[in-house]
C-alpha positions in Angstrom: 110.6 99.5 116.1 111.1 102.0 118.9 111.7 98.8 121.0 114.2 97.3 118.5 116.1 100.5 118.8 116.4 100.5 122.3 117.8 97.3 122.6 120.5 97.9 120.0 121.7 101.2 121.9 121.9 99.2 125.3 123.4 96.1 123.6 126.0 98.4 121.9 126.9 99.8 125.3 127.7 96.4 126.7 131.3 97.1 127.8 133.1 94.0 127.9 135.7 94.7 125.0 135.9 96.8 122.1 138.2 95.1 119.2 139.0 95.4 115.3 138.4 92.5 113.3 141.7 90.6 112.1 142.0 87.5 109.8 142.5 84.1 111.4 146.0 82.7 110.8 145.4 79.6 108.5 148.9 78.4 109.1 148.1 77.7 112.7 145.1 75.5 111.9 145.8 71.9 110.5 143.6 71.0 107.5 143.9 67.3 107.6 140.8 65.6 109.3 140.4 65.3 113.1 141.9 62.0 114.5 140.0 59.8 116.1 140.2 60.6 120.0 139.1 58.5 123.0 138.2 61.2 125.5 136.9 60.9 129.3 133.5 62.4 128.9 132.6 61.8 132.6 135.1 64.1 134.2 134.8 67.3 131.5 136.3 70.7 132.9 135.2 74.1 131.7 136.7 77.8 131.8 136.0 81.2 130.4 136.6 84.7 130.5 133.8 87.4 130.8 131.0 86.4 128.9 132.7 83.1 128.5 133.0 82.7 132.2 129.2 83.3 132.5 128.9 80.8 130.2 131.3 78.4 131.6 129.1 78.4 134.8 125.9 78.0 132.8 127.3 74.9 130.8 128.8 73.3 134.0 125.4 73.8 136.1 123.6 72.3 133.2 125.8 69.2 132.9 127.4 68.9 136.6 126.9 65.2 136.3 129.8 65.0 133.9 131.4 68.5 133.8 133.3 68.4 137.1 135.3 71.6 137.4 134.7 75.2 136.2 137.0 78.1 135.9 135.8 81.7 135.5 137.9 84.8 135.0 135.7 87.7 135.5 132.2 86.3 135.7 129.3 87.0 137.8 126.7 84.7 139.4 124.4 82.3 137.7 121.1 83.8 135.9 122.4 87.2 137.1 121.0 88.8 133.8 117.7 87.0 134.5 117.1 86.9 130.9 117.1 90.8 130.2 119.5 92.7 128.8 118.5 95.9 130.8 119.1 94.0 133.9 122.5 92.5 132.6 123.9 96.2 132.0 122.6 97.4 135.3 123.8 94.7 137.7 126.1 92.1 136.2 128.9 94.0 134.3 130.7 97.4 135.2 128.4 98.5 138.1 125.7 96.9 140.5 122.6 99.0 140.9 120.6 98.1 143.9 120.9 94.7 145.5 121.4 91.6 143.5 119.1 89.0 144.8 121.2 85.5 145.2 118.4 83.7 146.9 116.3 84.6 143.9 119.0 83.5 141.5 119.7 80.2 143.2 115.7 79.3 142.9 115.8 79.9 139.4 118.6 77.1 139.6 116.3 74.8 141.8 113.3 75.6 139.4 115.3 74.5 136.3 116.5 71.1 138.4 112.7 70.3 139.2 112.3 70.8 135.5 115.2 68.3 134.4 116.7 71.3 132.7 119.8 71.4 134.7 121.7 68.4 136.4 120.9 67.5 140.2 122.5 70.4 142.0 123.7 68.0 144.6 126.5 67.3 142.1 128.0 71.0 142.9 128.9 69.7 146.2 132.3 68.0 145.0 132.9 70.4 142.1 136.1 71.8 141.5 135.8 75.6 141.4 138.6 78.3 140.4 137.7 81.9 140.4 139.8 85.1 139.4 139.3 89.0 139.4 141.9 91.3 138.8 142.2 94.2 141.0 142.2 96.8 138.2 139.1 95.3 136.3 136.5 98.1 135.7 134.8 96.2 132.8 133.3 93.5 135.3 133.6 95.2 139.1 134.7 93.1 141.8 131.1 92.9 143.4 130.1 90.8 140.6 132.4 88.3 140.8 132.3 88.4 144.7 128.7 87.6 144.1 129.7 84.4 142.2 131.7 83.3 144.9 129.2 83.6 147.3 126.6 81.6 145.1 129.5 78.8 144.9 129.8 78.6 148.4 126.2 77.8 148.9 126.5 75.0 146.4 130.2 73.6 146.8 132.4 72.5 149.5 134.6 75.5 150.5 137.6 73.4 150.4 137.0 73.1 146.6 136.7 76.5 145.7 139.8 78.8 145.0 139.1 82.7 144.6 141.8 84.9 143.6 141.1 88.5 143.8 144.4 90.4 145.0 146.2 90.7 141.7 146.7 94.2 139.8 145.5 93.1 136.5 142.8 94.5 134.0 139.8 92.6 132.3 141.9 90.1 130.4 143.1 86.6 130.6 146.4 86.6 132.4 149.5 84.6 131.3 153.0 84.6 131.9 154.3 86.7 129.1 151.9 86.7 126.2 149.8 89.4 125.0 149.2 93.0 125.7 150.1 95.4 128.8 148.6 93.7 131.9 147.0 97.0 133.2 145.2 97.7 130.1 142.0 95.9 128.7 142.1 95.7 125.0 142.5 93.5 122.2 143.3 90.8 122.2 142.3 90.8 125.9 145.3 88.6 126.8 147.5 90.1 129.3 151.4 89.8 129.7 151.0 89.8 133.6 153.7 87.5 134.7 150.9 84.9 136.1 149.6 81.9 134.6 146.1 81.8 134.9 145.9 78.7 132.6 148.1 76.7 134.7 146.6 77.8 138.1 143.1 76.7 136.7 143.9 73.6 135.4 146.0 72.7 138.3 143.1 73.4 140.8 140.4 71.5 138.4 142.3 68.6 137.2 144.2 66.4 140.1 148.0 65.7 139.4 148.8 67.8 136.4 152.4 68.5 135.7 154.1 71.5 134.6 154.6 71.7 130.8 158.0 72.0 129.2 158.1 74.8 126.4 157.4 72.8 123.1 154.0 71.9 121.6 153.6 68.2 120.0 150.0 68.7 119.0 147.9 71.1 116.5 145.0 73.5 116.2 142.2 71.6 114.2 139.3 73.3 112.7 135.8 71.9 113.3 132.6 72.5 111.2 130.3 73.9 114.1 127.1 74.4 111.7 127.7 71.0 110.6 128.1 69.5 113.6 125.1 71.3 115.6 122.9 72.3 113.3 120.0 74.4 114.2 121.6 74.9 117.6 124.4 76.4 116.0 122.8 79.4 114.7 124.5 82.0 116.8 127.9 80.5 116.3 130.5 80.9 113.8 130.9 78.6 111.0 134.3 77.4 112.6 135.4 76.2 116.1 138.9 75.0 116.8 140.3 72.2 119.1 143.7 71.7 120.3 144.8 68.0 120.2 148.1 66.7 121.8 150.0 64.4 119.6 149.4 61.8 122.5 145.9 62.0 121.9 145.9 61.8 118.5 147.9 58.5 118.8 145.0 57.1 120.7 145.8 57.7 124.1 142.8 58.2 126.5 142.7 61.8 127.2 140.7 64.2 129.5 138.5 67.0 127.6 138.5 70.8 128.6 136.7 73.5 126.8 137.4 77.2 126.9 134.8 80.0 126.3 136.3 83.1 124.8 134.8 86.5 126.0 133.0 89.3 123.9 135.1 90.5 120.7 137.5 87.6 121.3 136.0 85.3 119.0 138.4 84.3 116.2 137.0 86.7 113.4 137.7 89.4 115.9 141.3 88.5 117.3 142.5 86.0 114.7 144.1 82.7 116.5 145.2 84.7 119.8 142.8 83.2 122.0 143.3 79.8 120.7 147.1 80.0 120.9 148.2 82.5 123.8 146.5 81.7 126.9 148.7 78.9 127.9 146.0 76.3 128.0 147.6 74.6 125.0 150.9 74.3 126.6 149.2 72.7 129.6 147.2 70.1 127.7 149.9 69.1 125.6 151.9 67.4 128.4 148.9 66.3 130.3 146.9 64.5 127.8 144.0 67.1 127.5 142.3 68.0 124.5 140.9 71.6 124.4 138.0 72.7 122.6 137.5 76.2 121.6 133.8 76.9 120.5 133.2 80.3 118.7 130.6 82.7 118.6 130.1 85.2 115.9 128.7 88.8 115.9 125.4 89.9 114.7 124.0 93.6 114.1 120.6 92.0 113.2 118.2 90.1 115.5 119.3 88.1 117.5 121.4 90.9 118.4 125.0 90.3 119.4 127.3 93.0 118.0 130.1 91.9 120.1 130.3 88.1 119.7 129.5 87.5 123.2 128.2 84.1 124.5 124.6 84.3 125.4 124.3 84.7 129.2 121.4 87.5 128.9 118.9 85.5 126.5 119.8 86.8 123.1 119.8 83.4 121.3 117.2 81.3 123.6 114.9 81.8 126.6 116.5 78.7 127.8 120.1 80.2 127.5 121.0 79.2 131.1 119.9 75.7 131.0 120.4 72.1 128.7 117.6 73.4 126.4 119.5 76.5 125.3 120.7 76.4 121.8 124.3 77.4 122.6 124.7 74.9 125.8 123.4 72.1 123.3 125.5 73.2 120.5 128.7 73.0 122.6 128.0 69.6 124.1 127.1 68.4 120.5 130.6 69.6 119.4 132.3 68.0 122.5 130.6 64.6 121.8 131.5 64.6 118.0 135.5 64.5 119.0 135.0 61.3 121.0 135.0 59.0 117.9 137.6 56.3 118.8 135.9 53.0 119.7 137.4 50.0 121.5 139.0 47.5 119.2 137.6 44.1 120.1 139.6 40.8 119.8 138.2 37.6 118.1 136.7 36.5 121.3 134.7 39.8 121.6 136.8 41.3 124.5 137.5 45.1 124.1 140.9 46.4 123.9 140.7 49.9 125.2 
């Protein structure tokens, strides 16, 4: 019992965010069935903020054979927490006590590779990497993000890495004009910063994207995470969301991007803010990109997750950072479930894409 109380106290101190619950705006979500989609699942990209940034790195390393780009806002090195909430709080968020042994973290990745639990690390050489850390961010300190940059440089050709760390912004997702005061880390943790982080990261991760217009053709659809991912989705919310441009809904071949929210940024906490205000949908709409927004949920019982964070320290699974991790497996199932448009064959058996 004392151990349980200890972890409860420590987890509650995890200070990525603090937010009040808001009802999700049902008007912003299409209730009709998901259209049949033809997705390029060999060139997927991912991104995330804070705990979502940690998850984006974990997911990309697990599946670097088909996840070819990763964007991280205010995240730290792979396996930083080493499966322990105490280590996570001491070294991977708002302080770094002692030295983080990057060599040991990389050796863990190599161990997972040898076990077949992550894709071969040589895939990382050509991965597109976009990193961001605001100079006013005190929730995840600069040294933590700097170490993620150093880690990626060991795996990835430096010309494929962009690290932006000179902009005066707090711990949030920066946008051109949406959200709260850019200097304050407060709900919904989307900042009016006169900076389009969504456009910057997608432009780096995906070749030849075009600047979007101001209109949106597509819709946000709800997906049943529990039905799709089953037991792997135990620590996820019942609903996830996906933005589908009209072109993709009409059958055009489209790319796929996964966006991982931060702690206290799941739908039950911030409504539709994360799925509508980051700017990702605008870029996706004019560039034939489907955006998956998987959702966590808070839990005040074991597995303890009072702020609805993605699992980057092991609350859901001891394999949280590799392919066998429940959340990584669940998100893969969610993504692949969207790819339902099959080639139409003519009477000679030739496929018409």
